[in-house]
C-alpha positions as CSV (number, residue, x, y, z in Angstrom):
1,X,-55.3,157.3,184.8
2,X,-51.7,156.0,184.5
3,X,-53.0,152.6,183.2
4,X,-55.0,154.3,180.6
5,X,-51.9,156.4,179.3
6,X,-49.8,153.2,179.3
7,X,-52.4,151.4,177.4
8,X,-52.6,154.2,174.9
9,X,-48.8,154.3,174.3
10,X,-48.7,150.5,173.8
11,X,-51.5,150.7,171.3
12,X,-49.8,153.5,169.4
13,X,-46.5,151.5,169.4
14,X,-48.4,148.4,168.2
15,X,-49.9,150.3,165.3
16,X,-46.6,151.8,164.3
17,X,-45.0,148.3,164.4
18,X,-47.7,147.0,162.2
19,X,-47.0,149.9,159.6
20,X,-43.3,149.5,159.5
21,X,-42.2,147.6,156.2
22,X,-40.4,144.3,156.7
23,X,-37.3,145.3,154.8
24,X,-37.0,148.6,156.9
25,X,-35.7,149.4,160.5
26,X,-38.0,151.7,162.3
27,X,-36.0,153.2,165.1
28,X,-38.6,155.7,166.0
29,X,-42.3,156.8,164.9
30,X,-40.6,159.5,162.7
31,X,-37.4,157.9,161.4
32,X,-37.2,154.7,159.1
33,X,-33.9,153.3,157.6
34,X,-34.3,151.0,154.6
35,X,-30.5,150.6,153.9
36,X,-29.1,147.8,151.8
37,X,-32.4,146.0,151.6
38,X,-32.3,145.4,147.8
39,X,-35.4,147.4,147.3
40,X,-36.1,148.5,143.7
41,X,-38.9,150.9,144.5
42,X,-39.8,153.3,147.4
43,X,-41.2,151.2,150.3
44,X,-44.7,152.1,151.8
45,X,-44.0,153.9,155.1
46,X,-46.3,155.4,157.7
47,X,-47.9,158.7,156.8
48,X,-46.1,160.2,160.2
49,X,-42.7,159.6,158.7
50,X,-40.5,162.6,158.9
51,X,-37.0,161.3,158.0
52,X,-36.8,158.5,155.4
53,X,-33.3,156.9,154.6
54,X,-33.5,154.5,151.7
55,X,-29.8,154.8,150.3
56,X,-27.7,152.0,149.0
57,X,-30.6,150.0,147.2
58,X,-31.7,149.2,143.7
59,X,-34.4,151.8,143.2
60,X,-34.5,152.7,139.4
61,X,-37.3,155.0,139.1
62,X,-39.6,157.3,141.2
63,X,-43.4,158.1,140.8
64,X,-45.7,160.8,142.1
65,X,-47.4,158.3,144.2
66,X,-44.3,157.3,146.2
67,X,-44.4,160.4,148.4
68,X,-48.0,161.6,147.9
69,X,-49.2,160.7,151.3
70,X,-46.1,161.2,153.3
71,X,-46.5,165.1,153.6
72,X,-44.7,165.4,156.9
73,X,-41.3,164.4,155.3
74,X,-38.5,166.7,156.1
75,X,-35.5,164.6,154.9
76,X,-35.2,162.0,152.2
77,X,-31.9,160.3,151.4
78,X,-31.9,158.4,148.0
79,X,-28.2,158.4,147.3
80,X,-26.4,155.3,146.0
81,X,-29.3,154.0,144.1
82,X,-29.8,153.5,140.3
83,X,-32.0,156.5,139.4
84,X,-31.6,157.8,135.9
85,X,-34.0,160.6,136.0
86,X,-36.2,162.6,138.3
87,X,-39.8,162.6,137.2
88,X,-41.5,165.8,136.9
89,X,-43.5,166.8,140.1
90,X,-42.3,163.7,141.9
91,X,-41.9,165.7,145.1
92,X,-44.7,168.2,144.7
93,X,-46.6,167.3,147.9
94,X,-43.5,167.5,150.1
95,X,-43.8,171.3,151.0
96,X,-42.0,170.6,154.4
97,X,-39.0,168.8,152.9
98,X,-35.7,170.5,154.1
99,X,-33.0,168.0,152.8
100,X,-33.0,166.1,149.7
101,X,-29.9,163.7,148.8
102,X,-29.9,162.3,145.2
103,X,-26.1,161.9,145.0
104,X,-24.3,158.9,143.5
105,X,-27.1,157.9,141.1
106,X,-27.1,157.9,137.3
107,X,-29.0,161.0,136.6
108,X,-28.3,162.7,133.3
109,X,-30.7,165.6,133.0
110,X,-32.6,168.0,135.5
111,X,-35.9,169.1,134.0
112,X,-38.0,172.2,134.9
113,X,-40.3,170.6,137.1
114,X,-38.0,168.1,138.9
115,X,-38.1,169.9,142.1
116,X,-41.5,171.7,141.8
117,X,-43.2,172.1,145.3
118,X,-40.0,172.1,147.3
119,X,-40.6,175.6,148.6
120,X,-38.8,174.9,152.1
121,X,-35.8,173.0,150.7
122,X,-32.5,174.0,152.2
123,X,-30.1,171.4,151.0
124,X,-30.1,169.8,147.6
125,X,-27.3,167.3,146.9
126,X,-26.9,166.1,143.2
127,X,-23.1,165.4,143.2
128,X,-21.7,162.2,141.8
129,X,-24.2,161.7,138.9
130,X,-23.9,162.0,135.1
131,X,-25.7,165.4,134.8
132,X,-24.9,166.9,131.5
133,X,-27.7,169.6,131.4
134,X,-30.0,171.5,133.7
135,X,-33.0,173.3,132.5
136,X,-32.7,177.2,132.9
137,X,-35.8,177.2,135.3
138,X,-35.0,174.1,137.2
139,X,-34.1,175.9,140.3
140,X,-36.9,178.5,140.4
141,X,-38.9,178.5,143.6
142,X,-35.9,177.2,145.8
143,X,-35.6,180.5,147.5
144,X,-34.8,178.8,150.8
145,X,-31.9,177.0,149.5
146,X,-28.7,177.1,151.7
147,X,-26.4,174.3,150.1
148,X,-26.2,173.3,146.5
149,X,-23.8,170.5,145.6
150,X,-23.1,169.7,141.8
151,X,-19.6,168.5,141.9
152,X,-18.5,165.4,139.9
153,X,-20.9,165.6,137.0
154,X,-20.4,166.3,133.4
155,X,-21.6,169.9,133.2
156,X,-20.3,172.2,130.7
157,X,-22.5,175.3,131.5
158,X,-24.8,176.5,134.3
159,X,-28.2,177.9,134.4
160,X,-28.8,181.1,136.4
161,X,-28.1,180.7,140.0
162,X,-30.2,183.1,141.9
163,X,-30.4,182.0,145.6
164,X,-30.6,184.9,147.9
165,X,-29.9,182.8,151.0
166,X,-27.3,180.4,149.5
167,X,-24.4,179.8,151.6
168,X,-22.4,176.9,149.9
169,X,-22.1,176.0,146.3
170,X,-19.7,173.2,145.0
171,X,-19.1,173.0,141.2
172,X,-15.8,171.1,141.3
173,X,-14.8,168.4,138.8
174,X,-17.0,169.6,136.1
175,X,-15.8,171.2,132.6
176,X,-17.0,174.8,132.9
177,X,-14.0,176.9,131.7
178,X,-15.7,180.2,132.5
179,X,-18.0,181.6,135.2
180,X,-19.8,185.0,134.5
181,X,-21.2,187.2,137.2
182,X,-24.7,187.7,135.5
183,X,-25.4,184.1,136.1
184,X,-24.8,184.3,139.9
185,X,-26.8,186.1,142.5
186,X,-25.7,184.8,145.7
187,X,-24.9,187.9,147.9
188,X,-24.7,185.8,151.2
189,X,-22.5,183.0,149.7
190,X,-19.8,181.8,152.3
191,X,-18.1,178.8,150.4
192,X,-17.4,178.6,146.7
193,X,-15.7,175.4,145.5
194,X,-14.4,175.7,141.8
195,X,-11.8,172.9,141.8
196,X,-10.9,171.2,138.5
197,X,-13.0,173.2,136.2
198,X,-10.6,174.2,133.8
199,X,-10.5,177.9,134.6
200,X,-7.8,180.1,133.2
201,X,-9.0,183.0,134.9
202,X,-11.5,184.3,137.6
203,X,-14.3,186.9,136.9
204,X,-13.4,189.9,139.2
205,X,-17.1,191.0,139.1
206,X,-18.2,187.4,140.3
207,X,-15.9,187.6,143.4
208,X,-16.8,191.2,144.0
209,X,-20.6,190.4,144.5
210,X,-19.6,187.9,147.1
211,X,-18.9,190.1,150.1
212,X,-19.5,187.4,152.7
213,X,-17.1,184.8,151.2
214,X,-15.1,182.8,153.8
215,X,-13.9,179.6,151.7
216,X,-12.5,179.8,148.2
217,X,-11.2,176.7,146.5
218,X,-9.4,177.3,143.0
219,X,-7.3,174.2,143.0
220,X,-6.4,172.0,139.9
221,X,-7.3,174.7,137.4
222,X,-5.2,176.3,134.6
223,X,-4.4,179.5,136.4
224,X,-0.9,180.9,135.3
225,X,-1.0,183.6,137.7
226,X,-2.8,184.6,140.9
227,X,-6.1,186.0,139.7
228,X,-6.7,189.7,140.0
229,X,-9.9,188.9,141.7
230,X,-8.1,188.0,144.9
231,X,-6.8,191.6,145.3
232,X,-10.3,193.0,146.0
233,X,-11.3,194.5,149.2
234,X,-14.4,192.2,149.4
235,X,-12.1,189.3,150.4
236,X,-10.9,190.8,153.6
237,X,-13.1,188.1,155.4
238,X,-11.6,185.2,153.5
239,X,-10.3,182.6,155.9
240,X,-9.5,179.6,153.6
241,X,-7.8,179.6,150.1
242,X,-6.5,176.9,148.0
243,X,-4.5,177.6,144.8
244,X,-3.0,174.0,144.7
245,X,-2.1,172.3,141.6
246,X,-2.1,175.3,139.3
247,X,0.8,176.1,136.9
248,X,1.5,179.5,138.5
249,X,4.4,181.4,137.3
250,X,5.0,183.5,140.4
251,X,3.5,184.4,143.6
252,X,3.9,187.9,144.8
253,X,3.1,189.1,148.4
254,X,1.1,192.0,146.7
255,X,-1.2,189.2,145.3
256,X,-2.3,188.1,148.7
257,X,-2.1,191.4,150.5
258,X,-5.8,191.8,151.1
259,X,-6.1,188.3,152.6
260,X,-5.3,189.4,156.1
261,X,-7.9,187.0,157.8
262,X,-6.5,183.8,156.2
263,X,-6.4,180.9,158.5
264,X,-5.8,178.1,156.1
265,X,-3.6,178.4,153.0
266,X,-2.8,175.7,150.4
267,X,0.0,176.3,147.9
268,X,0.9,172.7,147.2
269,X,1.9,171.5,143.8
270,X,2.6,174.8,142.1
271,X,6.3,174.4,141.3
272,X,7.2,176.7,144.0
273,X,10.9,177.0,144.8
274,X,10.9,179.0,147.9
275,X,9.6,182.3,149.6
276,X,11.1,185.5,150.3
277,X,11.8,186.2,154.1
278,X,8.7,187.6,155.7
279,X,6.4,186.3,153.0
280,X,3.9,185.0,155.6
281,X,4.0,188.0,158.0
282,X,1.0,189.3,156.1
283,X,-1.2,186.5,157.4
284,X,-1.3,186.9,161.3
285,X,-4.1,184.6,161.7
286,X,-2.6,181.7,159.9
287,X,-3.0,178.2,161.5
288,X,-2.7,175.8,158.7
289,X,-0.2,175.9,155.9
290,X,0.1,173.2,153.1
291,X,3.2,173.7,150.6
292,X,3.7,170.0,149.7
293,X,4.8,168.7,146.3
294,X,6.9,171.8,145.5
295,X,10.5,171.6,144.0
296,X,12.2,173.6,147.0
297,X,15.5,175.2,146.5
298,X,17.2,174.6,149.8
299,X,19.8,177.3,149.8
300,X,20.6,180.2,151.9
301,X,17.6,182.4,150.7
302,X,15.1,179.7,152.2
303,X,17.2,179.2,155.4
304,X,14.7,181.5,157.4
305,X,11.7,179.2,156.7
306,X,12.4,176.2,159.2
307,X,13.5,178.7,161.8
308,X,10.2,180.8,161.3
309,X,8.2,177.6,161.5
310,X,9.5,176.5,164.7
311,X,9.0,179.8,166.3
312,X,5.3,179.9,164.9
313,X,4.2,176.9,167.1
314,X,0.6,177.7,166.5
315,X,1.0,177.1,162.7
316,X,0.5,173.6,161.6
317,X,2.3,172.6,158.5
318,X,0.2,170.0,156.7
319,X,1.5,167.0,154.7
320,X,5.2,167.5,156.1
321,X,6.2,164.1,154.6
322,X,5.5,165.4,151.2
323,X,7.3,168.8,151.7
324,X,10.7,168.1,150.7
325,X,13.9,169.7,149.1
326,X,14.5,168.8,145.6
327,X,17.9,170.5,144.9
328,X,20.8,171.1,145.5
329,X,21.9,167.5,145.6
330,X,23.2,167.6,149.2
331,X,19.7,168.3,150.5
332,X,17.5,166.5,147.8
333,X,14.9,164.4,149.4
334,X,15.1,166.0,152.8
335,X,12.1,167.2,154.7
336,X,12.1,171.0,154.7
337,X,10.8,171.3,158.2
338,X,13.5,169.0,159.5
339,X,16.5,171.0,158.2
340,X,18.6,173.2,160.4
341,X,20.0,176.7,159.5
342,X,23.4,175.4,158.9
343,X,22.2,172.8,156.3
344,X,21.3,175.6,153.7
345,X,25.0,176.6,153.1
346,X,24.8,180.1,154.3
347,X,28.2,182.1,154.3
348,X,29.7,182.7,157.6
349,X,30.6,186.2,158.8
350,X,34.3,186.7,158.1
351,X,36.8,189.0,159.8
352,X,39.3,191.3,157.8
353,X,42.1,193.1,159.3
354,X,42.3,196.5,157.7
355,X,44.9,198.3,159.9
356,X,43.7,198.8,163.5
357,X,41.3,198.1,165.0
358,X,39.7,194.9,163.8
359,X,36.4,195.3,161.9
360,X,33.7,192.6,161.3
361,X,32.6,192.7,157.7
362,X,30.1,190.5,156.1
363,X,30.6,188.7,152.9
364,X,28.8,190.7,150.3
365,X,25.8,188.8,148.8
366,X,24.5,188.8,145.4
367,X,21.1,190.4,145.2
368,X,18.4,187.8,145.7
369,X,14.7,187.6,145.1
370,X,12.8,190.8,146.0
371,X,10.4,190.4,149.0
372,X,7.6,191.1,146.6
373,X,8.1,188.0,144.4
374,X,8.5,184.3,144.9
375,X,9.4,182.4,141.9
376,X,8.1,179.0,140.9
377,X,9.0,178.0,137.3
378,X,11.0,181.0,136.8
379,X,14.7,181.3,137.1
380,X,15.6,180.5,140.7
381,X,17.1,183.4,142.8
382,X,20.9,183.3,142.8
383,X,22.4,182.4,146.2
384,X,25.0,184.2,148.1
385,X,28.7,183.1,147.3
386,X,29.6,180.0,149.1
387,X,31.6,176.8,148.7
388,X,28.5,174.8,149.7
389,X,25.9,176.7,147.7
390,X,24.8,176.0,144.2
391,X,24.5,178.9,141.9
392,X,21.8,178.8,139.3
393,X,23.2,181.4,137.1
394,X,25.0,179.3,134.5
395,X,26.0,179.9,130.8
396,X,23.9,177.0,129.5
397,X,21.6,177.7,126.6
398,X,18.1,178.5,127.5
399,X,15.0,177.4,125.8
400,X,11.2,177.9,126.1
401,X,9.0,180.8,126.0
402,X,9.7,184.3,127.2
403,X,8.5,184.8,130.9
404,X,6.7,187.8,132.2
405,X,9.1,190.5,133.2
406,X,9.6,190.7,136.9
407,X,10.4,194.0,138.7
408,X,13.0,192.0,140.7
409,X,15.0,191.1,137.7
410,X,15.2,194.1,135.3
411,X,18.2,192.5,133.6
412,X,16.4,189.4,132.6
413,X,14.1,190.9,130.1
414,X,13.7,189.1,127.0
415,X,15.7,186.2,128.3
416,X,14.3,182.6,127.8
417,X,13.4,179.8,130.4
418,X,15.8,177.2,131.4
419,X,15.2,174.5,133.9
420,X,16.6,174.8,137.3
421,X,19.3,172.3,138.0
422,X,18.4,169.0,139.7
423,X,14.6,169.8,139.6
424,X,14.1,166.2,138.1
425,X,15.5,163.3,140.2
426,X,16.8,160.0,139.4
427,X,18.3,160.8,136.0
428,X,14.8,162.7,134.8
429,X,15.1,165.4,132.1
430,X,13.6,168.6,132.7
431,X,12.0,170.8,129.9
432,X,9.0,173.3,129.2
433,X,5.9,172.1,127.6
434,X,3.7,174.3,125.2
435,X,2.2,176.1,128.1
436,X,5.5,177.0,129.7
437,X,5.0,174.6,132.6
438,X,8.0,172.6,133.9
439,X,7.8,168.9,133.0
440,X,10.0,166.0,133.9
441,X,10.6,163.3,131.4
442,X,11.5,160.3,133.6
443,X,14.0,157.7,132.7
444,X,12.8,154.1,132.4
445,X,11.9,152.6,135.9
446,X,11.0,156.0,137.4
447,X,7.8,158.0,137.7
448,X,6.2,160.8,139.4
449,X,5.9,164.6,139.0
450,X,9.7,165.1,139.6
451,X,10.6,161.4,139.0
452,X,10.9,160.9,142.6
453,X,9.4,157.3,142.6
454,X,11.8,154.3,141.5
455,X,10.1,151.0,140.5
456,X,12.0,147.9,141.1
457,X,12.5,145.3,138.5
458,X,11.3,147.4,135.7
459,X,11.7,146.2,132.3
460,X,13.5,148.8,130.2
461,X,11.8,149.9,127.1
462,X,13.3,151.7,124.0
463,X,12.4,155.4,124.2
464,X,10.1,156.5,121.4
465,X,11.3,158.9,118.6
466,X,9.6,161.9,120.3
467,X,11.2,161.2,123.7
468,X,14.7,160.7,122.0
469,X,14.3,164.1,120.1
470,X,13.2,165.9,123.3
471,X,16.2,164.4,125.3
472,X,18.6,165.3,122.5
473,X,17.4,168.9,122.4
474,X,17.5,169.4,126.1
475,X,20.7,167.7,126.8
476,X,22.7,169.0,123.8
477,X,24.4,171.7,125.7
478,X,25.9,169.1,128.2
479,X,28.0,167.1,125.8
480,X,31.0,169.3,126.2
481,X,31.2,169.2,130.0
482,X,33.5,166.1,129.8
483,X,36.2,165.8,127.0
484,X,39.3,163.9,126.3
485,X,42.6,165.8,125.8
486,X,45.3,163.2,125.3
487,X,44.9,159.6,124.0
488,X,47.5,157.1,123.7
489,X,47.2,153.4,122.9
490,X,46.4,152.5,126.5
491,X,45.3,155.5,128.2
492,X,42.9,158.5,127.8
493,X,43.3,161.9,129.6
494,X,40.0,163.5,130.6
495,X,39.1,167.1,131.2
496,X,36.5,167.5,133.9
497,X,36.7,171.0,134.5
498,X,33.5,172.1,133.1
499,X,31.6,169.3,134.9
500,X,33.0,170.3,138.2
501,X,32.5,174.0,137.8
502,X,28.7,173.5,137.0
503,X,28.3,171.2,140.0
504,X,30.1,172.9,142.9
505,X,28.2,171.0,145.5
506,X,28.6,167.5,144.4
507,X,30.4,165.0,146.9
508,X,32.4,163.3,144.0
509,X,32.4,162.1,140.6
510,X,31.5,158.7,139.2
511,X,33.2,157.8,136.1
512,X,31.7,155.1,134.0
513,X,33.5,153.8,130.9
514,X,33.3,150.9,128.7
515,X,34.8,149.5,125.5
516,X,32.4,149.9,122.5
517,X,34.8,147.9,120.2
518,X,35.1,144.6,122.1
519,X,32.7,141.9,122.8
520,X,32.9,142.6,126.5
521,X,30.8,146.0,127.1
522,X,30.4,145.8,130.6
523,X,30.9,149.1,132.3
524,X,33.8,150.0,134.6
525,X,33.0,152.4,137.4
526,X,35.5,154.7,139.1
527,X,34.7,157.2,142.1
528,X,37.0,160.3,142.1
529,X,37.1,163.3,144.4
530,X,36.2,166.8,142.9
531,X,39.9,167.8,143.4
532,X,40.7,165.8,140.1
533,X,39.7,168.1,137.3
534,X,41.9,166.0,135.2
535,X,42.1,162.2,135.3
536,X,43.8,159.7,133.1
537,X,42.1,156.2,132.4
538,X,44.7,153.7,132.2
539,X,45.0,150.0,131.3
540,X,42.9,150.4,128.1
541,X,43.1,148.3,124.9
542,X,44.8,149.6,121.9
543,X,42.9,150.7,118.9
544,X,39.4,150.7,120.6
545,X,36.6,153.2,121.1
546,X,35.7,153.8,124.6
547,X,32.6,155.6,126.0
548,X,33.2,157.6,129.1
549,X,30.4,159.2,131.2
550,X,30.4,161.3,134.3
551,X,27.8,161.8,137.0
552,X,27.6,163.2,140.6
553,X,28.5,160.6,143.1
554,X,25.4,159.2,144.8
555,X,23.1,159.1,141.8
556,X,21.8,155.6,141.0
557,X,22.9,153.7,137.9
558,X,20.6,151.2,136.4
559,X,21.9,148.3,134.5
560,X,20.4,146.3,131.7
561,X,22.2,143.0,130.7
562,X,25.9,144.1,130.2
563,X,25.3,147.8,129.7
564,X,24.3,150.5,131.9
565,X,21.9,153.6,131.4
566,X,24.5,156.3,131.2
567,X,23.5,159.5,133.1
568,X,25.2,162.7,132.7
569,X,27.5,164.1,130.1
570,X,29.4,161.6,128.0
571,X,32.4,161.6,125.5
572,X,33.9,159.1,123.2
573,X,37.7,158.5,122.4
574,X,39.6,155.8,120.5
575,X,43.0,154.7,121.6
576,X,45.8,154.7,119.1
577,X,47.0,151.2,117.5
578,X,49.9,149.4,119.2
579,X,53.2,151.1,118.3
580,X,55.7,148.6,116.7
581,X,59.2,148.6,118.1
582,X,61.8,149.5,115.3
583,X,65.3,147.7,115.3
584,X,68.0,149.6,116.7
585,X,70.1,149.1,113.5
586,X,68.8,149.6,110.2
587,X,70.0,146.9,107.8
588,X,69.6,149.2,104.8
589,X,72.4,151.6,105.8
590,X,75.9,151.1,104.4
591,X,77.5,151.1,107.9
592,X,75.2,148.3,108.9
593,X,76.1,146.4,105.8
594,X,79.8,146.8,106.7
595,X,79.4,145.6,110.2
596,X,77.4,142.4,109.2
597,X,80.1,141.6,106.5
598,X,82.9,142.0,109.2
599,X,80.9,139.7,111.6
600,X,80.5,137.0,108.9
601,X,84.3,137.1,108.2
602,X,85.1,137.0,111.8
603,X,82.8,134.0,112.4
604,X,84.5,132.2,109.4
605,X,88.0,132.9,110.7
606,X,86.9,131.6,114.1
607,X,85.5,128.4,112.6
608,X,88.7,127.8,110.6
609,X,90.8,128.3,113.6
610,X,88.9,125.8,115.5
611,X,89.0,123.2,112.8
612,X,92.7,123.9,112.4
613,X,93.2,123.4,116.2
614,X,91.4,120.2,116.1
615,X,93.5,118.8,113.3
616,X,96.7,119.9,115.0
617,X,95.6,118.3,118.2
618,X,94.8,115.0,116.4
619,X,98.2,114.9,114.6
620,X,100.1,115.7,117.8
621,X,98.2,112.9,119.6
622,X,99.2,110.5,116.7
623,X,102.8,111.4,117.0
624,X,102.7,110.8,120.7
625,X,101.0,107.4,120.5
626,X,103.4,106.4,117.6
627,X,106.1,105.6,119.9
628,X,103.7,103.6,122.1
629,X,102.7,101.4,119.3
630,X,106.3,100.1,118.9
631,X,106.1,99.0,122.5
632,X,102.4,98.2,123.3
633,X,101.2,97.3,119.8
634,X,98.7,99.2,117.6
635,X,95.4,100.7,119.1
636,X,91.9,101.4,117.7
637,X,92.6,104.7,115.5
638,X,88.9,105.5,115.3
639,X,88.1,105.3,119.0
640,X,91.3,107.2,119.9
641,X,90.4,110.0,117.4
642,X,87.0,110.4,118.8
643,X,88.0,110.4,122.5
644,X,90.7,113.1,121.5
645,X,88.4,115.5,119.8
646,X,85.7,115.2,122.6
647,X,88.2,116.1,125.3
648,X,89.4,119.1,123.2
649,X,86.1,120.3,122.8
650,X,85.3,120.2,126.4
651,X,88.4,122.3,127.1
652,X,87.2,125.1,124.8
653,X,89.0,124.5,121.6
654,X,86.0,125.4,119.5
655,X,85.5,128.7,121.4
656,X,88.9,130.3,120.9
657,X,92.3,129.5,119.4
658,X,94.3,126.9,121.2
659,X,96.9,128.1,123.7
660,X,100.2,126.8,123.3
661,X,101.0,124.4,126.2
662,X,103.8,121.9,126.9
663,X,103.3,118.9,124.8
664,X,102.7,116.4,127.5
665,X,99.6,118.4,129.3
666,X,97.6,119.0,126.0
667,X,94.3,117.2,125.4
668,X,94.7,114.7,128.0
669,X,91.8,112.7,129.0
670,X,90.4,113.7,132.4
671,X,91.1,111.0,135.2
672,X,88.3,109.8,137.4
673,X,88.2,110.8,141.1
674,X,90.6,108.7,143.1
675,X,87.8,106.7,144.8
676,X,86.6,105.3,141.6
677,X,90.1,104.7,140.5
678,X,90.7,102.6,143.4
679,X,87.4,100.6,142.7
680,X,88.6,100.0,139.1
681,X,85.6,101.7,137.6
682,X,86.0,103.6,134.3
683,X,82.8,105.6,134.7
684,X,81.5,108.0,137.2
685,X,78.8,110.7,137.7
686,X,79.3,114.2,138.7
687,X,76.3,116.6,139.8
688,X,75.1,119.1,137.2
689,X,76.1,122.0,139.4
690,X,79.1,121.2,141.7
691,X,79.9,123.1,145.0
692,X,83.7,123.1,144.3
693,X,83.2,124.6,140.8
694,X,82.7,128.4,141.7
695,X,82.3,129.3,138.0
696,X,79.2,127.0,137.6
697,X,77.6,127.5,141.0
698,X,75.2,130.5,140.7
699,X,72.8,129.3,143.3
700,X,73.4,130.0,147.0
701,X,73.3,127.0,149.1
702,X,71.0,128.9,151.6
703,X,67.7,130.1,150.0
704,X,67.0,133.8,150.6
705,X,64.3,135.0,153.0
706,X,61.5,137.3,152.0
707,X,60.4,137.8,155.4
């Protein structure tokens, strides 16, 4: 008996093996894999096949004969082929089919008879095609359908969705700006995915009809406020909600008050600056929280969040590396979850002595955001007064459209938007676009939602006229934050009071100045403490125009050639020309003329006296030598006259009137040293500076020491 059974099984296996196509892999009698086989049509398989996987091939078209004899099929995977259409009644004979996957093909249209005969179909996957239209009756007869995936197509409208048992529908990444409840009849729907449809609102009646909804994805739409549909009682069972990447203006606790069963909440990329304390207490079942890509204002009002997150160890914060502070500058770029309470600059408790006994009094705080409202693009809540905190309430001009009035700020009615300080990093410029959304205009070499990415070796391009006009209009109010008060030919006195007052948390000031008038325009950089509200630039060139810019210490400066991309407010000042030194005595005055004439007369008198002295000296010498001629004979008169004049000049006859001396001592020729006289020499050399002549020796014999 056993041998007969074994022979029967072997014979069945042999028959099955003989029916398996060569390009396929037959794992079992009911499951066949024909994957990446290069097939251009549906291969012939045994009639007993229940699961047929023929994805990643080159199948271009289907025919009614392809599945006519395989009536036991329960699953067909035709994904990642090259189908452009689904012929009418192609699956008509497959009444037992449960799963049909036609995703990632090139299908453009669904006709009325495309799914005819699939009365037991539970899962229909059509995502990743080019479907532009669906016949209004294309889904009739699919009453057993549980999952319908239509994401990533080119749909602009939908037919009637009437599936009493449907649990999941995914319409993401189409262009369907409105969804109306009459087109939907899905009372048991659990998952609704509406990401990237272009929705500006959500039909309340549509959500109200889905009382069994557990997961709702509204990410990447155009919602400017939390839809009123989320406040309905029907959403008490919602466990997953995504509002990511919507231009939300504000998030109120009351908007999500009904969502008490939320387990996963995604609020990433909605320009959120913080949460009021206790914001998440409404979600006792929360286990996953995503708040990445938000420009968090890490000041005292948000100091509670990292502490709360560490206490709630069962809550996992997703994408922590992308959840960072954007301002103030001292916390910019730091991970929110890594900050300590002291990093938020909260004021400490102070002690005041008012008589006796001592009382502890807290520093009064400026009213912050109400617990009902969390601001995103709106004016951020003012922090408590602190030396380390940054106040966002400034006197700068505001621009943009009027925001909705918030009950937390009744005094802000009819005021205009203005960008929160330091929301754009790396020198980016913040402004509001036409829809009222904060946008960062990034400097050359930076990119990202908040200009947080810096590209290396970027070629700087000239900004367009549109960008220049936007930057000019946005930064016009900053031009007076730095000014020059006094200018001389070599210095400029700068006034930095306004610059420091609007940035109380900066570590220091970087001054960049360069000469716009000379050939060398390379910038000079100085680092100053904030304790210098006035500073004088010295050593400048006269009659030159200088551009001086200030920026917070720590911000990067990018250079192009010999010039830099100035960041922050700037001012220009021109040094005065060189002051010429006027003579102490004005030659045009009468007194000056008199003095000059007197000096001239005195000089002439001295000259005449010197000449007269020389003549007298010569005559006396001749008289003295006249007697010698009688005894010794005549001498050379020319040589004698020359020697006499030379000796008299050496004795200062030309400098002053001759002093009357005994006749024998006057104008005598100096005698050589005794040593040379003994040697019979008539010539000798004397040092230029002689040690034994104190009047000519101005140099010490010992060199002074500098050590």
